[in-house]
N, C-alpha and C positions, 0 to 999 in steps of 0.2 A: 504493500500500500504506500509506504513512505517513498520508495524510489519512484513510483509513478507520479506521486504528487510533486516531488522535487523536480522531475523532468518537466511537468506542466509549468511549474514556477519559473524554471529557467527559460522556457519558451515565452512565458509572459513578460519576463524582464527584457528579452530581446525585442519583442514586439513594442514594448513601451519605449525603448530607447530610439526606435525608428519611427514611431507613430507620428510625431510632430512633423515629420518630413513627408510621409507617404499617406497619412490618413487624417483623422481629426486632431485638433490641437490638444495638448496635455493641460488638464485642469489641476491647479494646486490649491490646497488649503492646509490648515494646521493650527497648532497652538504653541505658545511659548509661555512658560510659567516659572515663577520663583516661589520657593517655600522655605520658611524658617521653622525648624522643628526642635522640640526639647522633649527627650524621653527620660523618665525617672523610674528606676528599678530598685527594689528593696535589697536585691542580692548582688548588684553590681553598681559601679559608679554611674552617675548621670551623664547623659550624652546630649550634645546639641550641635546643630550645624545648619547649613543652607543647601538647598537642592535646586539646581537649574535644569529644566527639561524643555526640549523642543521636539515636537512631532510634526513632520512634513508629509502630507499625503499627496499622491499624484494618481490621476486616472485618465484614460483616453478611450474613446469608443472605437472598436475595431470591426464591429458588425452590428446588424440590427439587434438591439436589446442586449448587446454584449460589450462589456467594458473590461479593460485590463487595469489592475491597480497595483500600486507599490507604496511602501511607507518607509521613511527614514526616521529612526528614533535616536535621540542624543540626550544623555544625562550626565551632569557633573555634580559631585558632592564635595563639600568642604570638610566633611568628616565621613569616612567610609563606614562607620558604625551606626549611622543614622539615616534611615529612610532609603536605602538602596532599592531601586526598582529593576535592577538587573541581577543576574545570577552569579556573576563572577566575584568570588570572595577576595577581599583585600585590595580592591580597586576603587578609585575615586571617580572614574569616568567610563562611559561606554557609548559607542555609536555604531550603528549597523543598519543596513537595509533589512529590516526584520519582518516585513510582511510583503507578500506579493502573490498575485493569482488573478482569478477571473470573477467577475460579477455578471450574472445573467438574470434578466427580469422578463417574466412572461406570465400572463393571466393572473396578475396579482401576487405572484410569488417571486422572491429573490433567492438565487442560488449563488452562494459565495464559495468558491473552490480554490484552495491554496493555503498558504501560510497566513495565519490570522490569530486574533485573540479569541477567547471563548468565555461565555458566561452561561451557567446552568442554574435555573431557579429564578423565581420572580424577583427576589431580592439579592441574588448572587450568593445565597446561603450555601449552596452545594459546591459551586466552583466558580472562580473568577480570576482571570489573569490579564484583564484589559488595561491595567495600569503599568504593566511591565514594558521594558524596552530592551532591545538587543537580542542577540542570538541565544539559543538554549532557553527560551522563555515563552515561545509561542506554540501553536499547535498546527499540524498539517491535516487538513480534512475538508469536509463540506458542511456548510450551515445553510439550512433552508428555512425561510421565514415567509409568512403570508397569512391570508385569511380565506377560509372556506365557509360560506354562509355566515353564521354569527360567531364562529369559532376561530380564534387566532392560533397559529401553529408556529412552534420554534423547535427545530430538530437539528442536532449536531452529531456527527460521527468523526472522530479525529484521533490523531496520535501526537503526543507531546514531543516537542523538539528539545530533547535534553542532551547534555554532553554525554558521549558514548552511544552505544547501540541499544541499551535496554530502556526503551521508551514505553511509558504507560499509555493505554488507550482509554478514551472516554466516549460515552454515548449519552445523549439526553433528548427527551421529547417532552415538551410542555404544551398543554392546550389550555386556553383561557377564553372566557366570554363574560358578557355583562348580563346577568339575569334580571336586573332592575336598574333604574336610573341611579347613577352615582356608585354602583357596585361593580366590581370585577372579581371573579373567582377563577382559580386555576388549579391544575394538578400536573405533577412532573413525575416521569419515570426515568431512571438513569442507571448507568452501570460504569464502574471504574475497573479496568483490567490492569492490575499491577504486574509489572514485568518480573518481580521477584518475591511476590507475596500473594495471599489469597485475594481473589476478586471480591468486590462488594457490589451489591444491588441496592438501589435507593428509591424511595418514593417520597413525594412532598405534596403538600397542599398549601395554598396561599389565598389571601383575600385582601381587598382594599376597599375603603368606603370614603367618599368625599362629602363633607358637610360644610357648606359655606367656604371659609378660607382654610379649613383643616382637612387633612387627609390622614386616615388611620390605616395601617397596613401591618401585615404579619405573615410569617411562613413557618411551617413546621415540617421537619423531615426525619426519617428513620431509615437505617440501613439494616441489612441482614447479618451484620457482625454480631457475635455472641454477647458483647457487652459494650458499654459506653457508645451506644449507637444512635443517639438522638441529638437533634439540634433545633433551635428556634430563634427567631427574632420577632420583635413586635415594637412598633413605633408610631409616632405621629409627626407630621410636618405641618407647619402653619405659614401661609403666605400673608404677611402683613399688608403688602401691596405688590405692585408689579416688580419692585426692585429688591425686596427683602423677604427672605424665607428662613425659618428656623426649624430644627428637628431634634427629636430625642428618640433613641433606639436602645432597647434592652435586648441582650442576646445571651445565649448559652449554647456553646458548640462542644459536644463531647468528642473524645479523641477519634472515634470511628463514625462520627455523625456526618461528616462532609466527605468530599472526594479528594483523596490524596493531600489532605491538609491545605487545600487551595480555596477554602472559603474566603469570602470578602471580609469576614470577621476573623477572629483568632481561633485556630484549632486548639482544643482543650482549654478554651478560655470562656469566661463569662464576665459581664459587666455592662457598661453603658457607653453609647456614643452621643455626644452633644455637638451641635453645629449651627452656624448661621452663615448664610450666603447673601452677598450684596452685589447687585448688578450696577456697575458704574455707568455703562453705556452698552450699546449693542455688541461691542467687541471685548470689553474688559469686565471681569468679575473678581470679587475678593471673597475669601471664606476664612472663618475661624472654626477650628475643630478641636475637641478635647475627648480623649478616650480614657476610661477608667476600667482596668482589667484585673482579674484574679484567676488563678488556676482552678479548673474544674476537678481534676483528679491528680494527686501527687503533692509534692512539696510546695509550700507557699512561695509565691513569686509575684506579689502584687506589683503593678506598674501603671504609670500614666503616660500619656503622650499628648502634647500640645502642638498644633500646626497652624500656621498663618500662611495663606497662599494667595497670590495674585496671578490670574491667568488672562492672557490676551489671545483672542482668536483672529486669524487672518485668512 
């Protein structure tokens, strides 16, 4: 599977490099962000530092309903121990062409084939790597999204691109619909194939409800592991106006509750997320985030993380 996908990706890269001359123009967009982060841990010394990240996306149309895409990810850290979004240990910077492939749209469905990021679950409770940059952090596969009747579908089958040849595989299918005004409910079935351990099967249910300026949401998941196999998150976001939104999320993720310790929350962790986002203009946003975490199972290791971020979209 992986060799075929990489061959397709190489072909996509070649097409992209010549498309501006022989076909449609290349379209670019992306983000540039700065983050200041302070992590405090009861068992180790406190860490703080700045994180600079640039994401550059490119795409071009090569046939009817068919685009080729590529992405460059760049990240620089002032402290290698704080907030690295790449997998290389002991480094303060990373840059790579880390995503590439094809996007095909037809009959209300999108088919993304190639190297990409992956999210499973309504709240990314099961799996999420979309904040990563660089090699050895994406997945090779296919993601199909669309709507049939009143039901929205999100399916993924992929293999992780890790250092070495023992890459885990992941599969996920989520269906959701709105049974009544302001309500969305969904369910997810997923599987994680470990290259060197027992595979796990997962199911999840989720719901969200909007009332005025507030949206309430939550997700619960369970795996077929023999113990420590549950996870949940529940939260509320409140839009004060068009520019300001705040949220609070409580979470608890047991060691075998997510897929490969790739939850958007912390594996074997429980606690709270607090945040507020401010939109300066159509291009620039700022956010403040605070996480309070403790260990679900094992030795005590309470910690907190504060992050202040400014992001510019272009």
